[in-house]
C-alpha positions as CSV (number, residue, x, y, z in Angstrom):
1,M,-2.2,-44.7,-40.6
2,Q,-5.2,-47.1,-40.5
3,F,-6.6,-48.5,-37.3
4,E,-8.2,-52.3,-37.4
5,D,-11.5,-53.0,-35.1
6,F,-10.7,-54.4,-32.5
7,D,-13.7,-56.8,-30.5
8,F,-13.5,-55.8,-26.8
9,S,-16.3,-58.5,-26.1
10,T,-15.0,-61.3,-23.6
11,P,-14.2,-64.3,-26.0
12,E,-16.7,-67.9,-25.4
13,P,-15.2,-70.9,-24.0
14,G,-14.1,-73.5,-26.8
15,K,-13.1,-70.8,-29.9
16,H,-9.8,-69.8,-31.2
17,G,-7.5,-68.1,-28.5
18,E,-9.8,-69.1,-25.4
19,G,-6.3,-69.5,-23.3
20,P,-5.6,-67.4,-20.4
21,P,-4.6,-64.0,-21.2
22,G,-1.1,-63.0,-22.7
23,D,-0.6,-66.2,-24.3
24,G,-0.6,-64.5,-27.7
25,A,-3.8,-65.6,-29.3
26,P,-6.2,-62.9,-30.8
27,A,-8.8,-63.0,-29.2
28,A,-7.1,-63.1,-25.3
29,T,-5.2,-60.4,-26.9
30,A,-8.1,-58.7,-27.3
31,V,-9.5,-59.7,-23.8
32,R,-5.9,-58.3,-22.2
33,L,-6.9,-55.3,-24.2
34,Q,-10.1,-54.5,-22.5
35,Y,-8.9,-55.2,-19.4
36,L,-6.1,-52.6,-19.2
37,L,-8.2,-50.2,-20.8
38,D,-10.7,-51.0,-17.6
39,N,-8.3,-50.7,-15.0
40,T,-6.1,-47.4,-16.2
41,P,-6.4,-44.6,-13.9
42,S,-7.6,-42.2,-17.2
43,I,-10.9,-42.9,-19.0
44,I,-9.6,-42.9,-23.0
45,Y,-11.9,-42.3,-25.2
46,C,-12.3,-41.3,-29.0
47,T,-14.3,-38.8,-31.0
48,V,-15.2,-37.7,-34.5
49,P,-12.5,-35.1,-35.5
50,S,-15.5,-33.1,-36.6
51,G,-18.5,-31.4,-35.7
52,D,-19.9,-32.0,-32.0
53,F,-16.8,-34.3,-31.7
54,K,-19.4,-37.0,-30.8
55,M,-17.7,-39.8,-28.6
56,T,-17.6,-43.0,-30.8
57,F,-15.8,-44.9,-28.2
58,V,-15.4,-44.9,-24.3
59,S,-13.7,-47.1,-21.7
60,N,-15.8,-48.6,-19.2
61,N,-13.7,-47.5,-16.4
62,A,-15.5,-44.1,-16.9
63,L,-18.6,-45.3,-14.7
64,N,-16.3,-45.7,-11.9
65,V,-15.1,-42.1,-12.3
66,L,-17.6,-40.3,-13.6
67,G,-20.5,-42.3,-12.8
68,Y,-21.8,-42.5,-16.6
69,R,-22.2,-45.7,-18.6
70,P,-20.1,-45.4,-21.6
71,E,-23.1,-47.0,-24.0
72,D,-24.7,-43.7,-22.6
73,M,-21.9,-41.0,-23.2
74,V,-21.6,-42.6,-26.4
75,A,-25.1,-42.6,-27.1
76,D,-25.8,-38.8,-26.5
77,P,-23.9,-36.5,-29.4
78,N,-23.6,-33.8,-27.1
79,F,-22.5,-35.6,-23.9
80,W,-19.0,-34.1,-23.8
81,F,-19.8,-30.1,-24.2
82,D,-22.4,-30.3,-21.9
83,H,-20.5,-31.6,-19.0
84,I,-17.9,-29.0,-19.0
85,H,-18.5,-26.4,-16.7
86,P,-20.1,-23.6,-18.0
87,D,-17.2,-20.9,-17.0
88,D,-14.3,-23.4,-19.1
89,A,-16.2,-24.4,-22.0
90,P,-15.7,-21.3,-24.1
91,G,-11.7,-21.9,-23.9
92,I,-12.2,-25.1,-25.0
93,F,-14.2,-24.1,-27.8
94,S,-12.4,-21.2,-29.1
95,S,-9.6,-22.9,-29.1
96,L,-10.7,-26.4,-29.8
97,A,-10.2,-26.0,-33.9
98,Q,-6.0,-25.8,-33.2
99,I,-6.2,-29.5,-32.8
100,F,-6.1,-29.6,-37.1
101,V,-2.9,-28.1,-36.8
102,E,-1.2,-28.7,-34.0
103,G,-1.8,-32.1,-33.7
104,A,-2.6,-32.6,-30.4
105,R,-4.3,-30.1,-27.6
106,A,-4.6,-30.7,-23.8
107,Y,-6.7,-28.7,-21.5
108,E,-7.7,-28.8,-17.6
109,Y,-11.6,-28.3,-16.9
110,R,-14.5,-29.1,-14.6
111,F,-16.4,-32.1,-15.5
112,R,-19.8,-32.9,-14.0
113,V,-20.3,-36.1,-12.9
114,R,-23.3,-38.0,-12.4
115,D,-24.2,-37.2,-8.7
116,G,-23.9,-33.0,-9.7
117,S,-20.7,-32.1,-8.5
118,Y,-17.6,-31.1,-10.9
119,L,-14.6,-33.0,-11.1
120,W,-10.9,-31.3,-12.6
121,M,-9.6,-33.5,-15.1
122,H,-6.9,-33.6,-17.6
123,D,-8.0,-33.8,-20.8
124,S,-5.0,-34.9,-23.2
125,L,-6.3,-34.9,-27.4
126,R,-4.1,-36.0,-30.2
127,L,-5.3,-36.8,-34.2
128,V,-5.3,-39.6,-35.9
129,R,-4.7,-39.0,-39.6
130,D,-4.9,-42.1,-42.5
131,E,-2.8,-42.8,-44.7
132,H,-3.8,-39.7,-47.1
133,G,-3.5,-37.4,-44.1
134,V,-7.0,-37.2,-43.9
135,P,-8.5,-36.4,-40.0
136,F,-9.1,-39.8,-39.0
137,E,-10.1,-39.7,-35.4
138,V,-9.6,-37.9,-31.9
139,I,-8.4,-40.0,-29.4
140,G,-7.9,-38.7,-25.6
141,S,-7.7,-39.3,-22.5
142,L,-9.8,-38.0,-19.2
143,T,-7.4,-38.2,-16.1
144,D,-9.0,-37.2,-12.4
145,I,-6.8,-34.2,-11.5
146,T,-9.1,-32.8,-8.5
147,E,-6.8,-33.6,-5.6
148,R,-3.9,-32.0,-7.5
149,K,-6.1,-28.9,-7.5
150,R,-6.7,-29.3,-4.7
151,M,-3.4,-29.0,-3.2
152,E,-2.6,-26.5,-6.0
153,A,-5.3,-23.9,-4.2
154,M,-3.9,-24.3,-0.9
155,L,-0.4,-24.5,-1.6
156,Q,-1.6,-21.2,-3.2
157,A,-3.7,-20.2,-0.2
158,R,-1.1,-20.7,1.6
159,G,1.2,-18.8,-0.6
160,E,-1.3,-16.2,-0.3
161,E,-0.9,-16.1,3.7
162,Q,2.7,-16.0,3.5
163,Q,3.0,-12.8,1.5
164,L,0.2,-11.2,3.9
165,L,2.5,-12.5,7.2
166,I,6.1,-11.2,5.1
167,S,3.9,-8.2,4.1
168,K,2.8,-7.5,7.8
169,L,6.1,-8.1,8.7
170,Q,7.8,-5.8,6.2
171,E,5.6,-2.8,7.8
172,A,6.3,-4.2,11.1
173,H,10.2,-3.3,10.5
174,D,9.5,-0.3,9.2
175,Q,7.4,1.3,11.5
176,L,9.9,-0.2,13.8
177,L,12.8,1.9,12.1
178,Q,10.9,4.8,11.9
179,S,10.2,4.6,15.7
180,E,13.9,3.6,16.5
181,K,14.6,7.2,13.8
182,M,12.2,8.7,15.4
183,A,13.9,8.5,19.0
184,S,17.2,9.4,17.2
185,I,15.1,13.1,16.5
186,G,14.5,12.9,20.0
187,Q,17.9,12.4,21.2
188,L,18.9,15.3,19.0
189,A,16.5,17.3,20.3
190,A,17.8,17.0,23.4
191,G,21.5,17.2,22.6
192,I,20.5,20.2,20.6
193,A,18.4,22.1,23.3
194,H,21.0,21.4,26.1
195,E,23.5,22.6,23.9
196,I,21.2,25.7,22.4
197,N,19.5,26.8,25.4
198,N,22.6,27.5,27.3
199,P,24.3,30.0,24.7
200,I,21.1,31.5,24.0
201,G,20.2,31.9,27.5
202,F,23.0,34.3,28.4
203,V,22.6,35.8,25.4
204,N,19.3,36.6,26.1
205,S,19.9,38.1,29.5
206,N,22.9,40.3,27.7
207,M,20.5,41.5,25.5
208,S,18.2,42.2,28.2
209,S,21.0,44.1,30.3
210,L,21.9,45.5,26.9
211,Q,18.7,47.2,26.3
212,G,18.4,48.4,30.1
213,Y,22.2,49.6,29.9
214,V,21.4,51.9,26.0
215,A,18.3,53.5,27.5
216,T,19.9,54.7,30.8
217,L,22.6,55.8,28.2
218,F,20.2,57.9,26.2
219,D,18.7,59.2,28.9
220,V,22.2,60.2,30.5
221,I,23.1,61.7,27.3
222,A,18.9,63.9,27.7
223,Q,20.4,65.1,30.8
224,Y,23.7,66.5,29.4
225,E,22.3,68.4,26.9
226,A,19.2,69.9,29.5
227,A,22.5,70.8,31.6
228,L,24.4,72.4,28.7
229,R,21.4,74.4,26.8
230,E,22.3,76.9,29.9
231,A,25.9,77.5,28.4
232,P,24.9,78.7,24.9
233,G,28.7,78.3,23.9
234,L,28.8,74.3,24.8
235,A,25.2,74.0,24.0
236,A,25.9,74.9,20.2
237,R,29.3,72.4,20.3
238,V,27.0,69.8,21.8
239,E,24.4,69.6,19.2
240,Q,27.3,69.6,16.2
241,V,28.6,66.5,18.0
242,R,24.9,65.4,18.2
243,G,24.7,66.2,14.4
244,Q,27.7,64.8,13.1
245,A,26.8,61.4,15.2
246,D,23.3,61.3,14.0
247,L,22.1,60.7,17.7
248,G,18.4,60.8,16.9
249,F,18.9,57.6,14.3
250,L,21.4,55.9,16.8
251,Q,19.2,56.2,19.6
252,D,15.6,55.2,17.5
253,D,17.7,52.3,15.3
254,I,19.4,50.4,18.3
255,G,16.7,50.1,20.1
256,D,14.9,48.3,16.9
257,L,17.8,46.2,17.0
258,V,17.6,45.0,20.4
259,G,14.2,44.6,19.8
260,E,14.4,42.9,16.7
261,S,17.9,40.4,18.2
262,L,15.6,39.0,21.3
263,D,12.4,38.0,18.7
264,G,15.0,36.2,17.3
265,L,16.3,34.9,20.4
266,K,12.9,33.8,21.1
267,R,12.1,32.4,17.8
268,V,15.4,30.4,17.9
269,R,14.2,29.3,21.6
270,D,10.4,28.1,19.6
271,I,12.2,26.3,17.2
272,V,14.1,24.2,19.8
273,Q,11.1,23.6,21.8
274,A,9.0,22.9,19.0
275,L,11.6,19.8,17.7
276,K,11.0,18.6,21.4
277,D,7.4,19.2,21.4
278,F,7.5,17.1,17.6
279,S,9.6,13.9,19.1
280,H,8.0,13.9,22.3
281,V,11.8,13.0,24.1
282,G,11.5,9.6,26.0
283,E,7.4,9.1,25.0
284,T,6.7,5.8,24.8
285,D,2.9,5.6,26.7
286,W,0.1,6.8,25.7
287,Q,-0.9,10.0,27.6
288,V,-3.0,12.7,26.7
289,A,-2.3,15.7,23.9
290,S,-2.8,18.2,22.2
291,L,-3.6,17.5,18.6
292,H,-3.5,21.6,18.1
293,A,-0.2,21.9,20.0
294,G,1.1,18.5,17.8
295,L,0.0,20.5,14.7
296,D,1.7,23.8,15.6
297,S,5.0,22.1,16.5
298,T,5.2,20.3,13.2
299,L,4.5,23.2,11.6
300,N,7.7,25.3,12.9
301,I,9.2,21.8,12.0
302,V,8.7,21.9,8.3
303,A,8.0,26.0,7.9
304,N,11.0,26.5,5.7
305,E,10.2,23.8,3.4
306,L,6.6,25.5,2.9
307,K,6.9,29.3,3.4
308,Y,8.6,29.7,-0.6
309,K,5.5,28.1,-2.1
310,A,2.5,27.8,-0.1
311,R,0.3,30.2,2.6
312,I,-0.7,28.0,5.6
313,E,-4.5,28.3,6.5
314,K,-5.5,27.1,9.9
315,Q,-9.0,27.2,10.6
316,Y,-9.0,25.3,13.8
317,G,-12.5,23.7,15.8
318,E,-12.9,23.0,19.4
319,L,-11.2,19.9,20.1
320,P,-10.8,17.4,23.5
321,P,-7.1,16.4,24.4
322,I,-7.0,12.8,22.9
323,L,-5.5,9.9,24.4
324,C,-2.3,9.0,21.6
325,L,1.1,8.2,20.9
326,A,1.9,12.0,20.6
327,S,4.8,12.0,18.8
328,Q,3.5,9.4,16.0
329,L,0.6,11.7,15.4
330,N,2.9,14.2,14.5
331,Q,4.9,12.0,12.4
332,V,1.9,11.8,9.7
333,F,1.1,15.4,10.1
334,M,4.6,16.0,9.0
335,N,4.1,13.2,6.4
336,L,0.9,14.6,5.1
337,L,2.0,18.6,5.3
338,V,5.7,17.3,3.4
339,N,3.7,16.0,0.7
340,A,1.2,18.4,0.3
341,G,3.7,21.4,0.1
342,Q,5.5,19.0,-2.5
343,A,2.1,18.8,-4.2
344,I,2.2,22.8,-5.1
345,S,5.1,24.6,-7.6
346,S,4.7,27.8,-6.1
347,D,2.4,30.5,-4.7
348,G,-0.4,27.8,-3.0
349,V,-2.4,27.2,0.2
350,I,-2.3,24.6,2.4
351,S,-5.3,24.6,5.0
352,I,-5.4,22.6,8.1
353,R,-8.8,22.6,9.3
354,T,-9.9,20.5,12.3
355,G,-13.0,19.6,14.4
356,H,-15.1,16.9,16.5
357,A,-17.9,14.9,16.7
358,G,-19.1,13.0,19.8
359,D,-15.9,10.6,20.3
360,W,-14.3,11.3,17.6
361,V,-12.0,14.1,16.2
362,W,-10.6,14.9,12.9
363,V,-7.9,16.8,11.0
364,E,-8.0,17.8,7.4
365,I,-5.0,18.8,5.4
366,G,-5.7,20.2,2.3
367,D,-3.4,21.3,-0.5
368,T,-4.2,23.2,-3.9
369,G,-1.2,21.1,-5.4
370,A,-1.4,19.0,-8.7
371,G,-3.8,16.2,-7.4
372,I,-3.4,12.6,-7.4
373,A,-4.6,10.4,-10.3
374,P,-7.4,8.4,-10.2
375,E,-5.7,4.9,-10.6
376,H,-2.9,6.3,-8.3
377,L,-5.9,6.6,-5.4
378,N,-5.8,2.5,-4.3
379,R,-2.5,2.4,-4.6
380,I,-1.0,5.3,-2.1
381,F,-1.1,3.7,1.0
382,E,0.9,0.6,-0.5
383,P,4.2,0.0,1.3
384,F,7.2,1.2,-1.4
385,F,4.5,3.3,-4.2
386,T,5.4,6.3,-5.2
387,T,4.8,8.3,-8.0
388,K,7.9,10.5,-7.2
389,A,10.6,10.8,-9.5
390,V,13.6,8.0,-8.2
391,G,15.6,9.3,-5.0
392,S,12.5,12.0,-4.1
393,G,10.9,9.5,-2.1
394,T,10.8,6.1,-0.8
395,G,6.5,5.4,-0.4
396,L,6.6,4.7,3.3
397,G,5.5,8.1,3.8
398,L,1.9,7.3,3.7
399,S,1.7,3.6,4.4
400,L,3.5,4.1,7.6
401,S,1.3,7.1,8.2
402,Y,-1.6,4.4,7.2
403,G,-0.3,2.0,9.9
404,I,-0.2,5.1,12.9
405,V,-3.7,6.1,12.2
406,N,-4.6,2.4,12.3
407,K,-2.9,1.2,15.6
408,H,-5.0,4.1,16.9
409,G,-8.4,2.9,15.9
410,G,-9.0,5.7,13.5
411,R,-8.9,6.6,9.8
412,I,-7.7,8.3,6.9
413,E,-9.7,9.6,4.0
414,V,-8.5,11.3,0.9
415,A,-10.6,13.1,-1.6
416,S,-8.2,14.6,-4.7
417,E,-8.7,16.1,-8.4
418,V,-6.6,16.0,-10.7
419,G,-5.0,20.2,-11.1
420,Q,-6.9,20.8,-7.9
421,G,-5.7,19.6,-5.1
422,T,-5.7,17.3,-2.3
423,R,-7.6,16.7,0.8
424,F,-6.6,14.0,4.0
425,T,-8.9,13.6,6.8
426,V,-7.1,12.0,9.8
427,H,-10.2,10.6,11.9
428,L,-9.3,9.3,15.3
429,P,-11.1,8.4,18.6
430,V,-11.1,10.7,21.7
431,A,-10.0,7.2,23.6
432,P,-8.4,4.3,21.1
433,P,-8.8,0.8,22.4
434,A,-5.6,0.3,21.3
435,A,-4.5,2.6,24.3
436,Q,-6.8,1.1,26.5
437,A,-5.6,-2.9,26.3
438,A,-1.7,-1.5,25.8
439,P,-0.1,-3.0,29.3
């Protein structure tokens, strides 16, 4: 395709085609074309199709949009490249040669205007070839899209705010579900305690009575034996019966059996009490509680899961009672202890250390397990993030723990090394601001 050169100057009066624009005369057509170029929303420009893509033509509306005179833009061979934002230029320069393959390119970039500020421009370029297929010219159209970009940025910001709000709502929803679950556990604990404590009570009473009866019975037997020793014939018979019954063994073993049974009943009572303490039945308000008591009751709850693979080492320091939601903190301890147990394959150690400094207390739960990969450390508190196999975890334990500790005005720190183990440290204020602000 070949292009003739148009004379964009205004025709002089009396010359051919001096009629009004649009009357069909060549001069009038040129005037009309110049009028359209000057008033179109886009800046029309042409460049050479090689080298620095020097501008050869710029429409007059560049002065209104960019503040530059077209002749100044054409005079500077590096004008276009020099005014593109430094952050946007590399992407354009690296791909501009593709126009000779594709025939067209489109870019969005920031362009520096005369006052030093930048406008976002949409640049649409098209390569024109002559009748021999040789690149002849590049025609471009620059359109100011700054307002569109501003709206896009605003929409993106609002979208991010909405995502943050959705995330907070999801977290609140998860915590509400967890609270409801804990309330259900509390009700279950109360029911279990009521149903189990009654039979435990009378069995324990009966075992105590049996212990006394057995002691009395063996005392009577001993007195009989002492009395019968005075009758040699009967004494020999009694000694034979005693040997056949292995009375000495029965006397020792019955005592051991009764003692073990009483100890077992005590352990059942302790487990039921630990479940009640762990869930704090009916607790809805902030209250002063002992973290050591919470740790011990939680250990009783998870003991069955931990005892076959890990040894518990407790190094309790001096801790003042703190104002807290004890059942929720117990949930944090349970999550950390269960995670520690799951990180250990066998024969590991779970350590629990506590201490305080000033108005803060801390609880550290460490393990000698597999550790956490560095790329996962920044994500472990994200809701639903888990490295466990499908069906082995929901990914909510640590995120809920983070939320509970944050509600108490505290923080959780984690240190881990792959193959060596992990340490979670919970820092809590003695008097949380949230508790003081609670109605």
